[in-house]
ZADRENPA-456136 format. One record per residue (C-alpha): x, y, z. Coordinates in nm, 3 decimals. Layout:
{r {X,Y,Z}}
...
***
This chain:
{r {-3.926,-1.231,3.136}}
{r {-3.867,-1.451,3.439}}
{r {-4.011,-1.345,3.772}}
{r {-3.883,-1.490,4.097}}
{r {-4.136,-1.649,4.332}}
{r {-4.012,-1.437,4.619}}
{r {-4.297,-1.222,4.740}}
{r {-4.252,-0.870,4.864}}
{r {-4.566,-0.770,5.051}}
{r {-4.691,-0.472,5.251}}
{r {-4.831,-0.445,5.599}}
{r {-5.080,-0.187,5.721}}
{r {-5.004,-0.071,6.075}}
{r {-5.205,0.243,6.130}}
{r {-5.459,0.444,6.320}}
{r {-5.724,0.683,6.195}}
{r {-5.665,1.044,6.295}}
{r {-5.742,1.377,6.226}}
{r {-4.685,2.467,5.405}}
{r {-4.520,2.298,5.138}}
{r {-4.174,2.157,5.204}}
{r {-3.864,2.305,5.050}}
{r {-3.577,2.078,5.145}}
{r {-3.459,1.724,5.092}}
{r {-3.637,1.478,5.317}}
{r {-3.456,1.336,5.617}}
{r {-3.538,0.971,5.689}}
{r {-3.410,0.837,6.020}}
{r {-3.401,0.482,6.151}}
{r {-3.568,0.355,6.467}}
{r {-3.387,0.026,6.519}}
{r {-3.636,-0.225,6.655}}
{r {-3.356,-0.477,6.710}}
{r {-3.171,-0.265,6.963}}
{r {-3.094,-0.459,7.277}}
{r {-3.076,-0.788,7.086}}
{r {-2.810,-0.977,6.892}}
{r {-3.024,-1.043,6.584}}
{r {-3.140,-0.868,6.269}}
{r {-3.003,-0.517,6.244}}
{r {-2.779,-0.592,6.544}}
{r {-2.653,-0.935,6.438}}
{r {-2.287,-0.940,6.556}}
{r {-2.179,-1.219,6.320}}
{r {-1.854,-1.114,6.152}}
{r {-1.877,-1.038,5.780}}
{r {-1.627,-0.924,5.519}}
{r {-1.705,-0.596,5.337}}
{r {-1.900,-0.667,5.019}}
{r {-2.012,-0.471,4.713}}
{r {-1.915,-0.129,4.848}}
{r {-2.060,-0.202,5.193}}
{r {-1.778,-0.149,5.447}}
{r {-1.957,-0.307,5.746}}
{r {-1.771,-0.577,5.937}}
{r {-2.071,-0.757,6.087}}
{r {-2.400,-0.871,5.936}}
{r {-2.595,-0.631,6.154}}
{r {-2.374,-0.336,6.063}}
{r {-2.401,-0.417,5.692}}
{r {-2.780,-0.436,5.718}}
{r {-2.792,-0.098,5.895}}
{r {-2.567,0.053,5.628}}
{r {-2.795,-0.073,5.349}}
{r {-3.101,0.063,5.529}}
{r {-2.940,0.402,5.583}}
{r {-2.829,0.411,5.218}}
{r {-3.186,0.350,5.103}}
{r {-3.323,0.617,5.336}}
{r {-3.061,0.867,5.219}}
{r {-3.140,0.792,4.853}}
{r {-3.516,0.841,4.897}}
{r {-3.447,1.148,5.110}}
{r {-3.252,1.304,4.825}}
{r {-3.543,1.240,4.587}}
{r {-3.828,1.373,4.802}}
{r {-3.891,1.708,4.967}}
{r {-4.006,1.742,5.328}}
{r {-3.907,1.969,5.613}}
{r {-4.039,1.717,5.867}}
{r {-3.826,1.425,5.981}}
{r {-3.958,1.091,5.850}}
{r {-3.908,0.830,6.121}}
{r {-3.879,0.469,6.003}}
{r {-3.917,0.171,6.235}}
{r {-3.733,-0.139,6.114}}
{r {-3.672,-0.484,6.253}}
{r {-3.605,-0.842,6.146}}
{r {-3.858,-1.116,6.223}}
{r {-3.980,-1.451,6.102}}
{r {-4.215,-1.370,5.812}}
{r {-4.431,-1.614,5.616}}
{r {-4.194,-1.865,5.463}}
{r {-4.150,-2.215,5.327}}
{r {-3.854,-2.395,5.176}}
{r {-3.955,-2.276,4.827}}
{r {-4.126,-1.938,4.876}}
{r {-4.180,-1.662,5.124}}
{r {-4.224,-1.300,5.218}}
{r {-3.906,-1.093,5.207}}
{r {-4.035,-0.779,5.372}}
{r {-4.347,-0.603,5.487}}
{r {-4.400,-0.230,5.533}}
{r {-4.659,0.040,5.540}}
{r {-4.755,0.368,5.695}}
{r {-4.773,0.369,6.074}}
{r {-5.044,0.638,6.085}}
{r {-5.328,0.731,5.854}}
{r {-5.447,1.092,5.853}}
{r {-5.711,1.306,5.689}}
{r {-5.842,1.663,5.674}}
{r {-5.523,1.841,5.779}}
{r {-5.395,2.170,5.632}}
{r {-5.325,2.126,5.261}}
{r {-5.504,1.793,5.225}}
{r {-5.786,1.698,4.994}}
{r {-6.110,1.684,5.192}}
{r {-6.229,1.343,5.314}}
{r {-5.917,1.171,5.180}}
{r {-5.678,0.946,5.371}}
{r {-5.301,1.004,5.363}}
{r {-4.990,0.816,5.464}}
{r {-4.818,0.973,5.764}}
{r {-4.490,1.078,5.598}}
{r {-4.673,1.239,5.305}}
{r {-4.925,1.410,5.533}}
{r {-4.644,1.561,5.742}}
{r {-4.465,1.681,5.428}}
{r {-4.778,1.853,5.300}}
{r {-4.874,2.005,5.637}}
{r {-4.517,2.107,5.720}}
{r {-4.540,1.964,6.071}}
{r {-4.539,1.636,6.261}}
{r {-4.912,1.568,6.278}}
{r {-4.881,1.273,6.520}}
{r {-4.599,1.359,6.765}}
{r {-4.653,1.049,6.976}}
{r {-4.340,0.978,7.184}}
{r {-4.458,0.623,7.253}}
{r {-4.511,0.542,6.884}}
{r {-4.316,0.802,6.683}}
{r {-4.263,0.614,6.356}}
{r {-4.418,0.727,6.028}}
{r {-4.326,0.401,5.855}}
{r {-4.329,0.050,5.995}}
{r {-4.113,-0.218,5.829}}
{r {-4.004,-0.576,5.889}}
{r {-3.768,-0.807,5.702}}
{r {-3.735,-1.181,5.696}}
{r {-3.473,-1.290,5.947}}
{r {-3.486,-1.658,5.852}}
{r {-3.402,-1.617,5.485}}
{r {-3.182,-1.904,5.365}}
{r {-3.269,-2.148,5.641}}
{r {-3.387,-2.496,5.530}}
{r {-3.752,-2.404,5.591}}
{r {-3.729,-2.052,5.447}}
{r {-3.624,-2.016,5.084}}
{r {-3.355,-2.274,5.138}}
{r {-3.017,-2.187,4.991}}
{r {-3.094,-1.818,4.943}}
{r {-2.990,-1.529,5.168}}
{r {-2.955,-1.153,5.173}}
{r {-2.698,-0.983,4.951}}
{r {-2.580,-0.679,5.145}}
{r {-2.373,-0.509,4.875}}
{r {-2.462,-0.164,4.742}}
{r {-2.353,-0.225,4.383}}
{r {-2.646,-0.429,4.248}}
{r {-2.419,-0.722,4.163}}
{r {-2.635,-0.979,4.335}}
{r {-2.500,-1.336,4.324}}
{r {-2.737,-1.592,4.175}}
{r {-2.975,-1.726,4.436}}
{r {-2.931,-1.431,4.672}}
{r {-3.176,-1.146,4.739}}
{r {-3.066,-0.785,4.703}}
{r {-3.145,-0.627,5.040}}
{r {-3.109,-0.273,4.905}}
{r {-3.375,-0.338,4.639}}
{r {-3.610,-0.479,4.901}}
{r {-3.558,-0.190,5.143}}
{r {-3.611,0.066,4.865}}
{r {-3.930,-0.122,4.771}}
{r {-4.063,-0.141,5.126}}
{r {-3.986,0.224,5.196}}
{r {-4.183,0.296,4.879}}
{r {-4.488,0.138,5.044}}
{r {-4.442,0.338,5.360}}
{r {-4.405,0.659,5.161}}
{r {-4.734,0.605,4.981}}
{r {-4.745,0.307,4.743}}
{r {-5.023,0.151,4.948}}
{r {-5.400,0.157,4.912}}
{r {-5.624,0.148,5.219}}
{r {-5.887,-0.081,5.073}}
{r {-6.016,-0.426,5.159}}
{r {-5.878,-0.647,4.882}}
{r {-6.152,-0.909,4.923}}
{r {-6.462,-0.692,4.963}}
{r {-6.354,-0.374,4.786}}
{r {-6.460,-0.166,5.087}}
{r {-6.284,0.167,5.143}}
{r {-6.130,0.223,5.486}}
{r {-6.383,0.414,5.700}}
{r {-6.576,0.477,5.378}}
{r {-6.309,0.720,5.255}}
{r {-6.079,0.701,4.957}}
{r {-5.705,0.754,4.998}}
{r {-5.450,0.928,4.778}}
{r {-5.329,0.600,4.630}}
{r {-5.673,0.450,4.566}}
{r {-5.786,0.781,4.415}}
{r {-5.553,0.706,4.123}}
{r {-5.691,0.355,4.061}}
{r {-5.923,0.300,3.765}}
{r {-6.146,0.018,3.641}}
{r {-6.102,0.003,3.263}}
{r {-6.408,-0.221,3.219}}
{r {-6.650,0.007,3.403}}
{r {-6.445,0.310,3.285}}
{r {-6.465,0.459,3.630}}
{r {-6.219,0.565,3.898}}
{r {-6.217,0.355,4.213}}
{r {-6.346,0.652,4.413}}
{r {-6.631,0.722,4.170}}
{r {-6.962,0.712,4.365}}
{r {-7.093,0.462,4.111}}
{r {-6.812,0.216,4.190}}
{r {-6.956,-0.022,4.446}}
{r {-6.749,-0.235,4.680}}
{r {-6.837,-0.537,4.467}}
{r {-6.716,-0.370,4.147}}
{r {-6.386,-0.273,4.309}}
{r {-6.343,-0.626,4.443}}
{r {-6.407,-0.774,4.098}}
{r {-6.164,-0.531,3.932}}
{r {-5.893,-0.625,4.181}}
{r {-5.937,-0.993,4.092}}
{r {-5.934,-0.947,3.714}}
{r {-5.587,-0.923,3.555}}
{r {-5.552,-0.614,3.338}}
{r {-5.868,-0.448,3.465}}
{r {-5.725,-0.238,3.750}}
{r {-5.494,0.034,3.622}}
{r {-5.326,0.352,3.743}}
{r {-5.487,0.671,3.617}}
{r {-5.234,0.919,3.755}}
{r {-5.102,1.163,3.498}}
{r {-4.732,1.143,3.588}}
{r {-4.699,0.764,3.582}}
{r {-4.880,0.731,3.253}}
{r {-4.688,1.017,3.092}}
{r {-4.357,0.853,3.185}}
{r {-4.458,0.494,3.111}}
{r {-4.356,0.518,2.741}}
{r {-4.008,0.622,2.857}}
{r {-3.976,0.314,3.080}}
{r {-4.180,0.026,2.941}}
{r {-4.106,-0.189,2.639}}
{r {-4.346,-0.206,2.348}}
{r {-4.587,-0.495,2.396}}
{r {-4.527,-0.838,2.245}}
{r {-4.857,-0.976,2.114}}
{r {-4.996,-1.283,1.944}}
{r {-5.063,-1.166,1.592}}
{r {-5.335,-1.370,1.422}}
{r {-5.325,-1.320,1.043}}
{r {-5.586,-1.574,0.930}}
{r {-5.871,-1.638,0.901}}
{r {-6.011,-1.286,0.872}}
{r {-6.275,-1.351,1.140}}
{r {-6.003,-1.395,1.405}}
{r {-5.733,-1.165,1.265}}
{r {-5.581,-0.910,1.501}}
{r {-5.335,-0.849,1.785}}
{r {-5.404,-1.043,2.104}}
{r {-5.258,-0.953,2.439}}
{r {-5.052,-1.232,2.595}}
{r {-4.927,-1.346,2.934}}
{r {-4.571,-1.473,2.969}}
{r {-4.422,-1.789,3.116}}
{r {-4.139,-1.830,3.367}}
{r {-4.005,-2.118,3.157}}
{r {-3.891,-2.169,2.801}}
{r {-3.769,-1.898,2.562}}
{r {-3.936,-1.559,2.556}}
{r {-4.186,-1.522,2.269}}
{r {-4.056,-1.321,1.976}}
{r {-4.078,-1.314,1.598}}
{r {-3.772,-1.539,1.599}}
{r {-3.870,-1.793,1.865}}
{r {-4.240,-1.790,1.772}}
{r {-4.275,-1.726,1.396}}
{r {-4.615,-1.743,1.229}}
{r {-4.751,-2.097,1.228}}
{r {-5.074,-2.292,1.223}}
{r {-5.270,-2.318,1.549}}
{r {-5.415,-2.660,1.635}}
{r {-5.630,-2.746,1.938}}
{r {-5.484,-3.025,2.150}}
{r {-5.676,-3.347,2.213}}
{r {-5.513,-3.544,2.495}}
{r {-5.785,-3.810,2.493}}
{r {-5.883,-3.775,2.861}}
{r {-6.216,-3.603,2.917}}
{r {-6.215,-3.602,3.300}}
{r {-6.172,-3.225,3.297}}
{r {-6.110,-3.136,2.933}}
{r {-5.965,-3.323,2.640}}
{r {-5.790,-3.000,2.543}}
{r {-5.612,-2.926,2.875}}
{r {-5.294,-3.097,2.753}}
{r {-5.231,-3.274,3.082}}
{r {-5.188,-3.625,2.938}}
{r {-4.944,-3.744,2.677}}
{r {-4.915,-3.867,2.408}}
{r {-5.186,-3.657,2.248}}
{r {-5.451,-3.831,2.039}}
{r {-5.382,-3.581,1.762}}
{r {-5.002,-3.581,1.800}}
{r {-4.956,-3.602,1.422}}
{r {-5.163,-3.287,1.374}}
{r {-4.972,-3.105,1.651}}
{r {-4.622,-3.187,1.521}}
{r {-4.462,-2.877,1.371}}
{r {-4.762,-2.663,1.470}}
{r {-4.864,-2.430,1.755}}
{r {-5.053,-2.620,2.025}}
{r {-5.364,-2.449,2.162}}
{r {-5.432,-2.573,2.516}}
{r {-5.700,-2.485,2.772}}
{r {-5.596,-2.370,3.118}}
{r {-5.671,-2.599,3.413}}
{r {-5.607,-2.937,3.579}}
{r {-5.226,-2.933,3.566}}
{r {-4.936,-2.689,3.580}}
{r {-4.856,-2.460,3.286}}
{r {-4.506,-2.603,3.251}}
{r {-4.648,-2.957,3.234}}
{r {-4.874,-2.851,2.948}}
{r {-4.584,-2.691,2.762}}
{r {-4.357,-2.992,2.813}}
{r {-4.630,-3.229,2.691}}
{r {-4.682,-3.014,2.382}}
{r {-4.307,-3.018,2.319}}
{r {-4.297,-3.396,2.353}}
{r {-4.571,-3.416,2.087}}
{r {-4.373,-3.201,1.843}}
{r {-4.531,-2.857,1.894}}
{r {-4.314,-2.556,1.811}}
{r {-4.499,-2.318,2.046}}
{r {-4.792,-2.317,2.289}}
{r {-5.092,-2.087,2.328}}
{r {-5.277,-2.143,2.656}}
{r {-5.635,-2.017,2.672}}
{r {-5.718,-1.864,3.010}}
{r {-6.031,-1.972,3.199}}
{r {-6.112,-1.617,3.303}}
{r {-6.091,-1.265,3.169}}
{r {-5.750,-1.112,3.110}}
{r {-5.414,-1.284,3.098}}
{r {-5.167,-1.381,3.368}}
{r {-4.808,-1.484,3.412}}
{r {-4.738,-1.858,3.415}}
{r {-4.513,-2.006,3.681}}
{r {-4.306,-2.322,3.659}}
{r {-4.391,-2.644,3.840}}
{r {-4.229,-2.765,4.162}}
{r {-3.975,-2.906,4.110}}
{r {-3.922,-2.685,3.805}}
{r {-3.909,-2.826,3.454}}
{r {-3.587,-2.692,3.304}}
{r {-3.576,-2.844,2.956}}
{r {-3.865,-2.660,2.788}}
{r {-3.735,-2.525,2.458}}
{r {-4.050,-2.382,2.299}}
{r {-4.223,-2.051,2.386}}
{r {-4.551,-2.046,2.576}}
{r {-4.801,-1.759,2.589}}
{r {-5.148,-1.710,2.736}}
{r {-5.448,-1.537,2.582}}
{r {-5.771,-1.442,2.756}}
{r {-6.080,-1.659,2.775}}
{r {-6.269,-1.432,2.535}}
{r {-5.986,-1.413,2.284}}
{r {-5.936,-1.787,2.314}}
{r {-6.301,-1.855,2.236}}
{r {-6.272,-1.648,1.919}}
{r {-5.952,-1.819,1.810}}
{r {-6.084,-2.170,1.881}}
{r {-6.401,-2.094,1.687}}
{r {-6.189,-2.010,1.383}}
{r {-5.931,-2.289,1.377}}
{r {-5.718,-2.365,1.190}}
{r {-5.568,-2.020,1.230}}
{r {-5.227,-1.872,1.161}}
{r {-5.047,-1.671,1.428}}
{r {-4.708,-1.572,1.562}}
{r {-4.552,-1.337,1.813}}
{r {-4.445,-0.986,1.724}}
{r {-4.388,-0.648,1.888}}
{r {-4.677,-0.405,1.849}}
{r {-4.532,-0.050,1.855}}
{r {-4.867,0.099,1.952}}
{r {-4.892,-0.058,2.297}}
{r {-4.680,-0.082,2.611}}
{r {-4.591,-0.399,2.799}}
{r {-4.767,-0.344,3.130}}
{r {-5.024,-0.087,3.022}}
{r {-5.376,-0.113,2.885}}
{r {-5.475,0.003,2.537}}
{r {-5.515,0.359,2.666}}
{r {-5.163,0.368,2.808}}
{r {-5.267,0.335,3.173}}
{r {-5.013,0.136,3.375}}
{r {-5.149,-0.181,3.527}}
{r {-5.175,-0.260,3.896}}
{r {-5.135,-0.612,4.030}}
{r {-5.474,-0.787,4.017}}
{r {-5.433,-1.166,4.031}}
{r {-5.747,-1.381,4.017}}
{r {-5.682,-1.503,4.371}}
{r {-5.637,-1.216,4.615}}
{r {-5.290,-1.192,4.767}}
{r {-5.368,-0.971,5.065}}
{r {-5.015,-0.834,5.099}}
{r {-4.964,-0.780,4.725}}
{r {-5.290,-0.725,4.537}}
{r {-5.353,-0.366,4.426}}
{r {-5.064,-0.195,4.609}}
{r {-4.810,-0.289,4.340}}
{r {-4.754,-0.247,3.971}}
{r {-4.846,-0.557,3.771}}
{r {-4.596,-0.833,3.697}}
{r {-4.678,-0.774,3.329}}
{r {-4.451,-0.466,3.322}}
{r {-4.135,-0.503,3.116}}
{r {-3.872,-0.419,3.209}}
{r {-3.948,-0.516,3.566}}
{r {-4.030,-0.229,3.801}}
{r {-3.924,-0.166,4.161}}
{r {-4.282,-0.165,4.289}}
{r {-4.383,-0.503,4.147}}
{r {-4.483,-0.768,4.406}}
{r {-4.201,-1.014,4.340}}
{r {-3.827,-0.988,4.373}}
{r {-3.673,-0.923,4.032}}
{r {-3.292,-0.928,4.049}}
{r {-3.249,-0.714,3.737}}
{r {-3.394,-0.414,3.924}}
{r {-3.107,-0.180,4.014}}
{r {-3.270,0.045,4.273}}
{r {-2.941,0.207,4.372}}
{r {-2.954,0.388,4.035}}
{r {-3.305,0.351,3.891}}
{r {-3.645,0.353,4.063}}
{r {-3.836,0.372,3.731}}
{r {-4.201,0.485,3.775}}
{r {-4.199,0.513,4.155}}
{r {-4.119,0.888,4.176}}
{r {-4.393,0.955,3.919}}
{r {-4.635,0.762,4.139}}
{r {-4.525,0.971,4.435}}
{r {-4.606,1.290,4.245}}
{r {-4.948,1.151,4.153}}
{r {-5.032,1.100,4.521}}
{r {-4.906,1.440,4.631}}
{r {-4.532,1.434,4.697}}
{r {-4.302,1.713,4.578}}
{r {-3.978,1.589,4.426}}
{r {-3.636,1.748,4.454}}
{r {-3.577,1.936,4.127}}
{r {-3.215,2.009,4.204}}
{r {-2.874,1.846,4.187}}
{r {-2.676,1.644,4.436}}
{r {-2.501,1.878,4.679}}
{r {-2.181,1.782,4.857}}
{r {-2.115,2.026,5.138}}
{r {-2.236,2.349,4.980}}
{r {-2.112,2.257,4.632}}
{r {-2.338,2.169,4.336}}
{r {-2.218,1.851,4.161}}
{r {-2.433,1.929,3.850}}
{r {-2.568,1.570,3.874}}
{r {-2.946,1.573,3.909}}
{r {-3.080,1.405,4.222}}
{r {-3.360,1.264,4.008}}
{r {-3.381,1.260,3.632}}
{r {-3.696,1.154,3.450}}
{r {-3.784,0.872,3.430}}
{r {-3.669,0.747,3.768}}
{r {-3.291,0.776,3.737}}
{r {-3.146,0.868,4.079}}
{r {-2.775,0.904,4.008}}
{r {-2.749,1.226,4.209}}
{r {-2.940,1.069,4.499}}
{r {-2.698,0.776,4.478}}
{r {-2.403,1.015,4.504}}
{r {-2.564,1.182,4.807}}
{r {-2.614,0.848,4.980}}
{r {-2.260,0.737,4.897}}
{r {-2.113,1.065,5.024}}
{r {-2.287,1.019,5.360}}
{r {-2.163,0.660,5.380}}
{r {-1.808,0.765,5.293}}
{r {-1.814,1.045,5.551}}
{r {-1.941,0.813,5.825}}
{r {-1.679,0.548,5.764}}
{r {-1.389,0.786,5.710}}
{r {-1.392,0.840,6.087}}
{r {-1.282,1.199,6.045}}
{r {-1.013,1.127,5.786}}
{r {-1.045,1.367,5.494}}
{r {-0.813,1.152,5.281}}
{r {-1.023,0.839,5.334}}
{r {-1.343,1.029,5.251}}
{r {-1.197,1.177,4.932}}
{r {-1.068,0.840,4.816}}
{r {-1.403,0.674,4.888}}
{r {-1.620,0.925,4.700}}
{r {-1.368,0.961,4.415}}
{r {-1.360,0.583,4.361}}
{r {-1.740,0.569,4.358}}
{r {-1.773,0.859,4.115}}
{r {-1.512,0.698,3.888}}
{r {-1.722,0.379,3.878}}
{r {-2.028,0.585,3.786}}
{r {-1.835,0.752,3.505}}
{r {-1.707,0.418,3.377}}
{r {-2.061,0.280,3.340}}
{r {-2.182,0.599,3.171}}
{r {-2.397,0.720,3.460}}
{r {-2.213,1.053,3.476}}
{r {-1.991,1.241,3.232}}
{r {-1.620,1.303,3.267}}
{r {-1.701,1.667,3.342}}
{r {-1.942,1.565,3.617}}
{r {-1.679,1.329,3.757}}
{r {-1.444,1.624,3.794}}
{r {-1.717,1.832,3.955}}
{r {-1.801,1.558,4.208}}
{r {-1.433,1.538,4.306}}
{r {-1.418,1.916,4.332}}
{r {-1.726,1.925,4.553}}
{r {-1.600,1.639,4.768}}
{r {-1.296,1.850,4.851}}
{r {-1.526,2.096,5.030}}
{r {-1.670,1.829,5.264}}
{r {-1.536,1.794,5.617}}
{r {-1.610,1.436,5.730}}
***
């Protein structure tokens, strides 16, 4: 359930401008650090790590970037080169939080051959649809613009962290998986990005774009590009957790294959409040479950201090500590940190905490700074409206359970949620899946170490189809030989794309040695077979195909 406080944001660097593809896309790097000794060209010596054979930090970073481009290239179809500008720079950062990367389309286009009329497109997608480079500008050739935080790990920038440059997903605690972040940022540049003002709700140049065309307001029951959706309504939807959802057919068809069933607060008594209530999760304490949060009596906290609210749980001991002991503490949001409320409830004998939001929807609950690490009881959040109903019917009985009818990260109609925090985060709001998704998804706004983007990009390919991309339906090809391993397998498994990327890496670093190449790809395929990603038969086929490659 825990989400790191390491933001991954997007940047919009674009201009407004005026034959289906049949081959794997070719993404190429424009190294913005050329001519320097930093970032992608950092000469600092480094030992090979996690399948990355580079011998300097810069080389290892370039290898990771190329690996990510090769993986996405194997998933997508385009007969037009996709040019990606990348560099390292100082991005927004403090000692405890910061931006890891920023990316977006470099050009925005509309009304080209094959496009929807009066609809904005990301450059790489537009070129793929049109079958030509629509903006062949030699002075600014990139389709995607990306930057990464070059100060990560310094005392004033996520102190003690740093980039993990391995390709195996085995990220050491406290480090940030660079491959995950690059895959995420390339996802923005390829189309996971809405051209909309997050504060006002205004569409860019008054036109919808292919991403925003899939957004839906489940309170107004209207698409974001519906003529009846005003700027104000869009702005409100983007600031109301759970209200802005994805309405694309592919994402929502595949969501049940990816997302867990939703854990809810199940109120069983009294009858007037009985039902399943959606909950937000905390980054502290045990995850709510039928075991950690069995049915118990709900009691409203009275902390005796009415400056803001006597039920905000910010002071201890509670006036009604005896009534709280052994019960579930109901606490209003506000005044102090969520973790402080939970710890106070624990100190007063509560066995679980239900926090009532002060706005519509529910949200995740972060820890305090410094974090409180000894919280042993589960904490959940319910919406303001649900909280009012529960508080009006106390004492009530409730516990956590899994509702098989709903998905964790989707609304009651199965539409996957987009990130819509109550306070707009310009680089994150709207252009990401919501943090409510479980398991965590690649295109969420915060770094989640359990994401393994070298193998699994979950709902991202489905999103790409919803905005107009064509995916590679075939298998990984080594030389001219079919490995029988699908480049992409629903939902979001990219084992074949991984083999393609690894083969290119092995060929590059074999330096013409066929023996070194064969050993490299055979070892990798063996590891895939050992973790169950490919079968023994497919392992043999990969080795057979590798024998046809001339590095």
